[in-house]
N, C-alpha and C positions, 0 to 999 in steps of 0.2 A: 503495499500497498504505498504511495504519495501520498505526503501533506506538500502544499503548498500556503505560505502566509500572506495573506491576501489583504495591504494595505489601501487599496482603491477608497473604501470607504470611512476608513479612519484619518487620512493623512490633512484632510482641513483643516481640523482641529485641534491637531499637534503642532502647531507652528511656532515656533522657526525651526523646528527638531527635524522635522519632517521635510526639508525645503532640501538637504544635504545627507541624506540617509533612508533608508528604507524602515518604515515603523519598528519590526521586528529589529533591528540595529541598536536602538534607542536601550541604555543602560537603565536596570533597574535594579534593587539588593545589589547582588555580585556581579551578577552577569547582564550580559543585555537576554533581551526576549528571545531571540535566535540562538544563543549561547545555551538557555534553558533549551528547548525543545530538541537540538543535538546532543544531549547529555541523555535528556527522558527517551527519546528515540530506541537508543544502542540498547535500553533494556527490552524493545519490543523488538518479535520479528518482522523483517520485512520490511517496517517503517524506513522511508528516507526522507528529508525535506528537501525539495527544489527549490534552485532558484529565478527560475522559469515556470510558468503553471503548461500543464499535461494533459492531456483528453481521459486520462487514467487515474489521475489526481484529482482528492481530497482539497477545498478551499477552505480554511483557519482564521479568521479575522487574527491579523498579525498585532491588533493591541492586546489582545489576551494575555495572561501572567500565567505560562503552565506548572506546574507544579506538581511533585511526587501525586499528589493526594489528590488532581483532580486533571491531569492529561488524561486519562481513561473518557471521563465524561466529555472534555470538549473533543478528543477524539468520534468520541459516540454518537454527539449532537451532529456534526457536523455531517458527518454517514449520512445521519435521518434528518437532515436539512432542520434540526429545529434552533428556534433560539436561544442564546444563554443568556440568562439576564446573571446582574451582579450579585452576588451572593457572601456568606461568609468564606468560601472555599475558592470561590470563581471570583475572579474579579479583572479587571479590563481597565488600561490607562485611554482618557478619552480625550480628556485635557492636560498642556502642560504641566499644572500645577501639581495634578495626581500621580506625578513622576517622584515629587519628593512628601506627600499627604500617604503612599501605600508604601515608600522606602522600606519602612522599617520592618513592617509585613514580608515585603518580597526578602530581606539581608535574611531573616531567620528562616525560611524557606531555603533560600541557597545555599546558605550553609549546612541544612540536613545535607542537603543534596549534595554537598563537593566532599564534605567530609566524612560521609558515610565508610563505613570497610579502611580508612584514612587513618594514619598516623600521624600528628604534628612535631615537626622540629620541637626541640626541648628550646627551652622561655631560660632565658638570662638570668642566675639566679640573683643578678643588681637590680632586677625589677620587683612591683609590688604588681603581684594579683589577685585577683579577687574571683571565684567560683574558675580555677584553670580550666577545668574541666570543658566549658563554652568559650576558648582563648586555643585556636587554632593557628599554626605560623606554619608558611611553607618554607621548603628548601632554599637558599642565599638570602633570608630576610634575616635583620640585623634589627634586634631590639634592644636598647640597655637603657637602665636609671630612668624606667618611666614607670607610673601606673596604670595596669591593664584592670578595668573594673568589670563582666560580664556579670554581672548580679542580674541587670535590667534584661540582657542580650547577648550573643555569642558576639565575639570578634573576630576579626579574619585577617590575618596578615599575609598578601601573595607573595609568590616568589621573585627575592632580589630587593623587595622593597627593605629601606629604612627608618628605623623610626626612632630618632635621636633623642638623646637624654634631656629631662626634664618633659615629655611630653604626659600628657592625660589624658587618656582616650577612655571613653566611654560606649559600653554596646547599648542594642545593636550597631556594628559599626565593621566597614569593609576598607581594608587599604589596601588598592589593585597594584599587580606588578611593575617592578622598577620604580614606583610611586619613593619622595622624599617627605616626611613628616621632619618639621625642623626643630630645631628648639623650644621646650616650653611651650609645645603648640599645645591648646587643650579642644578637644572635637567630642563633641557631643552625639547620643546616640541618633539612629534612623539617620545616619553620615552614609555614602559611598563616595570613596576617592579611586574613581579612572586610573589605569593605568598610565604609569609614567607621566605624573601629574608631581606638583611640587606645591606642598601647602603650609600656613602657618599660621597666627593669631588662633582665631577662635571661630569655631566651626560647629552648627548645630541644626540635624534634620535637612542636610543639602546634599545633592547628587553631580558631582562633576564627572564629565566625559572625559577620554584621555587626552593624555597632552595638553593639559591647564593648567594654570597654575593661579595659585592663591600665597605667595611665599611671604608675605610678609603681614604685619599687626592690623587689627582689623578685623570688624564681626559679619560671617553670614551664615544668613539663618533664612531655613524655610525656602529655597532657592534651588534654583538647576542652570549650572553652568553646562555650552555646549562644549565641545573637543577645539583645541588652538585657542584656549584664551588665556588671557591675561587679567589679572586685576589688580592695578599696582597699590604701591605700599600706600597703608592707609586706607584703601577703601571699605566702605561699610555699608551693610543694607540694612533698612530698616524691615521688620518682618511685623510688624501690631503697630496699627494706628494709636495716636495721644489717647482719641474716645472710645478704644476698643470695638470698634466697629467693622464693617465686611471691608474687606479688601475686593477690589475689583480690577480683571486685567482687559488690555486691549488689544487681539492679537491681528489685526491688521490694520493702516490705517482709515480711517472714517467707520469704524466697525461699530457695532455697539461690543460696551464693555461690558464682563463678563463675571459675577460672583463668586470666589474664590474661596471664601470664609472668612472667619477673622484675623488667621496668621498666614500671611505670605510675601516673601520678599520678591526676589531678582531672579527674572527668567532672563536669561542671554543666549541667543544663539552663536553659532560655530566662528571662529576666525575673529574677534569681537573681543576689546579691551578697555581698559580704564585707566585713566591718569591718576596718579599719586592723591590722594587726600577724597575721592571720588564718594560722596554720597548718596545712593538710590535712596528713593521714597519705596513705601509698600506698594507690593502690584506693579512695580515696573518692569515692562519689557522691551528689550533690546534685540535687532535682528540680526542678520547675519553678516559679519565683517563691518563689523563700526567699530570707529573709533573714538570712544567715550569723552568728552573733557567740555567744560561747563562754569560760568562762571555760578555758584550756589548750585540748586539741586539739579539733574538733568531730567529732561522733560520726561513725564511714565511712558510714553511709547515713541522708538526710537528707532525709524526704519529702515530697512537694511540698507548697504553701502551708504551708513553716514557718517561725515568728519567733520567732529564737532556739532557745529550749525550748518553744513553746505553739505555737499552730494561728494562721497569717494571718488575721485578718478580710476575708472575699474584697472588699470594700467600700474595705475600707486599701489590699490589696495592689493593687485597681484604681486606686485614686487616687494613691499610690508608683510606679507605672509610668508612669502620664500623667506624673508631673515629670519621670522621665526621661527620658520619650520630648523632653519640650519641652527638653531640654537642648541637642539635635539638630533642634530645628527639625522636630518631628513631635509627632503625637497618639496614642493608643491610638484602634485604630478598635471599629467596632458589630459585627463581625465575631471580632477580638483578645477580646471582653469574652466574647459571647458563649462563644467556643473554653474559654477559661478558665472560665466558669462554668460548663462542663459536666464539666471535669478536675476543676473542685473538689469 
């Protein structure tokens, strides 16, 4: 049986992340949705995940979050063309803020999936660990002189990640492969740091996709940061209004704002950056490939390819992305350039 993860029905409401990737390549928890499926179908004989639809495949909505406990139900529902409603056992991301709202739930289920029948590397004796049975350290990771509290949920440290001294980590939490947590960083539960990221300061209930940086002091809470982003030193997000009221996001220019609850911070698309000491208001949406700097608070909706208060010149945007990529020994690809050109 072949499965095709279909994102045609859910792309429009998952901006800006669905503009630069398939919805199934969105990270929530420790893994992307596609990575979850690839691990889960290994235990199902004859089941394969297809990159493209075929005549003999079943179509599954790409924004559904598969787990050990719901994968059979999702497949059987798709086979019989049954509509799947959100339940305690089956959840989906419909809007981008659902990524951070469901992230704690997703970390706990990914942790079970990844660590089942696996043995953690030993944890250095210099660390202070609470509930060490729920702390899993992959091969090559370095964790020293830090506090790891897994009393409220698991902590996962990916391959070759480094947790520098003085860091305070509280689960549920995931630190991705090759990522760096700088000295004295404070990370609260519900946070996922993707592969090849650098983080510092204070982070709570936030998701960072791959190759992004928040390397210095400043607060990031109830937020989602795309790939290849950089938050300048002192960048801080507000995640709660002073009146504790409902927070809204605007997903497109001139579109109606949508309520996201009373805790909601920054949504930032791929390849975007903020200047030092940038202060983002609650419910701020930053599009793809933006360079954010301003006097005072930036606007709550910043359109794609914005440079300050001007339009980013396309060739300059590509040049700047390539410079950032070279920091991490990467270069921009022809496919990326073509995708961004179409979006521009």
